[in-house]
C-alpha positions in Angstrom: -39.0 -1.0 39.8 -36.9 -0.8 43.0 -37.1 -4.6 43.3 -35.7 -5.1 39.8 -32.9 -2.7 40.5 -32.0 -4.4 43.8 -32.0 -7.8 42.1 -29.7 -6.6 39.4 -27.3 -5.1 41.9 -27.3 -8.3 44.0 -26.7 -10.5 40.9 -23.9 -8.3 39.7 -22.3 -8.3 43.2 -22.6 -12.1 43.5 -21.0 -12.6 40.1 -18.2 -10.2 40.9 -17.3 -11.8 44.1 -17.6 -15.3 42.9 -15.1 -14.6 40.1 -12.6 -13.3 42.6 -11.9 -16.8 43.8 -10.8 -17.8 40.3 -7.7 -15.6 40.7 -6.2 -17.9 43.3 -2.6 -19.1 42.9 -1.3 -22.3 44.4 2.5 -22.5 45.2 5.0 -25.0 46.4 8.7 -25.1 47.1 10.9 -27.2 44.9 14.5 -28.2 45.2 17.2 -30.2 43.4 20.8 -31.0 44.1 22.0 -28.7 41.3 19.9 -25.7 42.0 18.8 -23.4 44.8 15.3 -23.9 46.1 12.6 -22.2 44.0 8.9 -21.5 44.1 6.6 -23.2 41.6 3.1 -21.8 41.3 0.0 -22.8 39.4 -1.4 -19.5 38.1 -5.1 -18.8 37.7 -4.7 -19.4 33.8 -3.4 -23.0 34.6 0.2 -22.2 33.6 3.2 -22.8 35.8 5.3 -19.9 37.1 8.8 -20.1 38.6 9.7 -17.4 41.1 6.9 -15.2 39.7 7.8 -15.7 36.0 5.0 -17.3 34.0 6.4 -20.2 31.9 3.6 -20.4 29.4 3.5 -24.2 30.1 0.6 -25.9 31.8 1.4 -26.6 35.5 0.8 -30.3 35.4 3.2 -30.8 32.4 5.9 -28.5 33.9 5.7 -30.3 37.2 6.0 -33.8 35.5 9.0 -32.6 33.6 10.7 -31.3 36.8 10.0 -34.5 38.7 11.4 -36.5 35.6 14.6 -34.5 36.0 14.9 -35.4 39.8 13.4 -32.2 41.2 11.4 -32.6 44.5 8.4 -30.4 45.1 6.3 -30.2 48.3 4.8 -27.8 50.7 
């Protein structure tokens, strides 16, 4: 019985800690001649956020649109 309890605790802990890495956010700085520099991030839900505001738009689409408008993004 103790072995089963230990296995359940270990499995639960492994699941909890493995899901923590899914919350990662990746950010880059973007600039354009007509704006101040701003921070563009890919949120854990896959959407883009600008200066902390979730845009509700998938990151890749948002970035493509920015680049088409002449915005430069890089680390």
